C-alpha positions as a printed NumPy array, in Angstrom:
array([[  6.203, -30.983, -35.936],
       [  9.144, -32.315, -33.919],
       [  7.044, -35.143, -32.478],
       [  5.915, -36.184, -35.971],
       [  9.526, -36.206, -37.166],
       [ 10.713, -38.309, -34.24 ],
       [  7.906, -40.862, -34.411],
       [  8.179, -41.087, -38.197],
       [ 11.935, -41.616, -37.975],
       [ 11.532, -44.413, -35.432],
       [  8.761, -46.029, -37.484],
       [ 10.75 , -45.889, -40.716],
       [ 13.901, -47.067, -38.931],
       [ 12.031, -50.202, -37.861],
       [ 10.665, -50.7  , -41.385],
       [ 14.107, -50.304, -42.95 ],
       [ 15.6  , -52.737, -40.466],
       [ 13.01 , -55.282, -41.548],
       [ 13.518, -54.502, -45.247],
       [ 17.304, -54.738, -44.901],
       [ 17.007, -58.069, -43.077],
       [ 14.756, -59.513, -45.769],
       [ 16.91 , -58.169, -48.61 ],
       [ 20.08 , -59.448, -46.948],
       [ 18.52 , -62.872, -46.489],
       [ 17.188, -63.068, -50.067],
       [ 20.268, -61.612, -51.719],
       [ 22.816, -63.46 , -49.582],
       [ 25.228, -60.538, -49.758],
       [ 28.947, -60.834, -49.115],
       [ 28.958, -57.774, -46.854],
       [ 28.139, -57.777, -43.174],
       [ 24.548, -57.42 , -42.051],
       [ 25.384, -54.207, -40.185],
       [ 26.874, -52.475, -43.261],
       [ 23.917, -53.602, -45.341],
       [ 21.462, -52.213, -42.783],
       [ 23.325, -48.89 , -42.537],
       [ 22.895, -48.433, -46.307],
       [ 19.139, -48.95 , -45.974],
       [ 18.935, -46.557, -43.005],
       [ 20.766, -43.858, -44.967],
       [ 18.336, -44.382, -47.851],
       [ 15.471, -44.021, -45.38 ],
       [ 16.804, -40.752, -43.951],
       [ 17.182, -39.183, -47.386],
       [ 13.799, -40.398, -48.591],
       [ 11.88 , -39.362, -45.48 ],
       [ 13.518, -35.927, -45.53 ],
       [ 12.24 , -35.292, -49.056],
       [  8.836, -36.746, -48.231],
       [  8.5  , -34.204, -45.406],
       [  9.475, -31.285, -47.659],
       [  7.391, -32.04 , -50.751],
       [  3.969, -31.872, -48.988],
       [  4.799, -28.295, -48.037],
       [  5.103, -27.405, -51.726],
       [  2.209, -29.283, -53.356],
       [ -1.498, -29.653, -52.464],
       [ -2.454, -32.475, -50.106],
       [ -4.4  , -34.33 , -52.824],
       [ -1.285, -34.642, -55.008],
       [  1.311, -35.43 , -52.339],
       [  1.675, -39.153, -53.02 ],
       [  1.93 , -38.586, -56.767],
       [  4.459, -35.762, -56.338],
       [  6.678, -37.741, -53.948],
       [  6.56 , -40.811, -56.192],
       [  7.357, -38.777, -59.301],
       [ 10.209, -36.954, -57.555],
       [ 11.795, -40.171, -56.288],
       [ 11.405, -41.98 , -59.614],
       [ 12.485, -39.075, -61.832],
       [ 15.54 , -37.915, -59.93 ],
       [ 16.379, -41.372, -58.596],
       [ 16.588, -42.847, -62.08 ],
       [ 17.929, -40.   , -64.176],
       [ 20.48 , -38.461, -61.826],
       [ 21.693, -41.478, -59.832],
       [ 24.664, -42.07 , -62.13 ],
       [ 23.756, -45.634, -63.063],
       [ 22.134, -44.82 , -66.437],
       [ 22.153, -42.014, -69.002],
       [ 21.764, -38.971, -69.133],
       [ 24.021, -38.711, -66.051],
       [ 26.556, -41.499, -65.563],
       [ 29.163, -41.944, -62.845],
       [ 31.802, -40.854, -65.349],
       [ 29.903, -37.577, -65.86 ],
       [ 29.454, -37.004, -62.13 ],
       [ 33.086, -37.631, -61.191],
       [ 34.675, -35.985, -64.242],
       [ 36.866, -33.   , -63.523],
       [ 34.972, -29.728, -63.768],
       [ 31.537, -31.221, -63.06 ],
       [ 31.286, -30.252, -59.414],
       [ 27.912, -28.606, -60.014],
       [ 26.469, -31.797, -61.477],
       [ 27.87 , -33.817, -58.578],
       [ 26.27 , -31.479, -56.048],
       [ 22.947, -31.453, -57.913],
       [ 22.76 , -35.227, -58.223],
       [ 23.907, -35.643, -54.629],
       [ 21.109, -33.458, -53.313],
       [ 18.239, -34.498, -55.557],
       [ 18.951, -38.155, -56.332],
       [ 18.007, -40.124, -53.256],
       [ 19.209, -43.462, -54.619],
       [ 22.66 , -42.298, -55.74 ],
       [ 24.503, -42.927, -52.499],
       [ 22.558, -46.117, -51.856],
       [ 23.531, -47.66 , -55.188],
       [ 27.13 , -46.445, -54.989],
       [ 27.535, -47.695, -51.447],
       [ 26.127, -51.112, -52.28 ],
       [ 28.341, -51.442, -55.356],
       [ 31.471, -50.463, -53.429],
       [ 30.66 , -52.827, -50.551],
       [ 30.064, -55.772, -52.846],
       [ 33.17 , -55.007, -54.911],
       [ 35.408, -54.714, -51.833],
       [ 34.189, -58.078, -50.539],
       [ 35.133, -59.878, -53.733]])
């Protein structure tokens, strides 16, 4: 199990480095390449962690569908970018439970927030 985790992490690290390089080149971001790549690597770590856990809970035939549904459902609805959970709701006083829930289950939340903050700080 440890060997699979290590080799998968290295493989996905290489893939995210390539994806970050292509996205940085296409998007022509104002941030540094290193900060841009770190955001993609953090997204990879969160995504791969959930993709290792979900196959333990669902049958092997449905793993791809379950991982895709989980990422799409929680990534869209609880990321804070659109309703029903917005950034105002997450960071409002007294909503610590919602912030913890969306932080754990929404893989794209930190990615989108980090990218927005980096781009805003560079302007």
